[in-house]
C-alpha angles and dihedrals in degrees: 000000000000117000105210127202127194136197117245089259090061098254118131117264092217095182090061098049109117129197118214121197109239090215109044098010096230113150140218134177110259095223100052138094092248095071101059094112099043116120106236116166128209087230109096098219099044120112121255119226133196116227094261095051093042092052092047090049092049091048091053091051092050093046093048091050098044106061131126107257091214103050105005093239117152095205098102125165121215119214106214120203118245109220092213096046124110111265090248090058096052118099108182113178095015121134127171134193115247090208107048102009095237112161118226125190121215107221096208110022118212117265093254093068 
């Protein structure tokens, strides 16, 4: 949420506008150096998140998406491709589970493979 303040003449008092995290309710002035990592959307009804809450939310999304489909373990190992390796020794898009050994294939590997 953004708490807005205005001068008596109706113009915005930008230096007094305060952002409030919709998750933990911590606050920061909108026009200060401490807010550079806050998630503020251009959409008027979207929630606003402080850096800590945004990072926790992002971590939860990543963890929930990256699980072994066989055992549910989140300890997955990525097999990067060595540019100088023989083609038979390259494994782009291959991930395996450290718990059960299941092999997962990434359909579209990231560009850094």
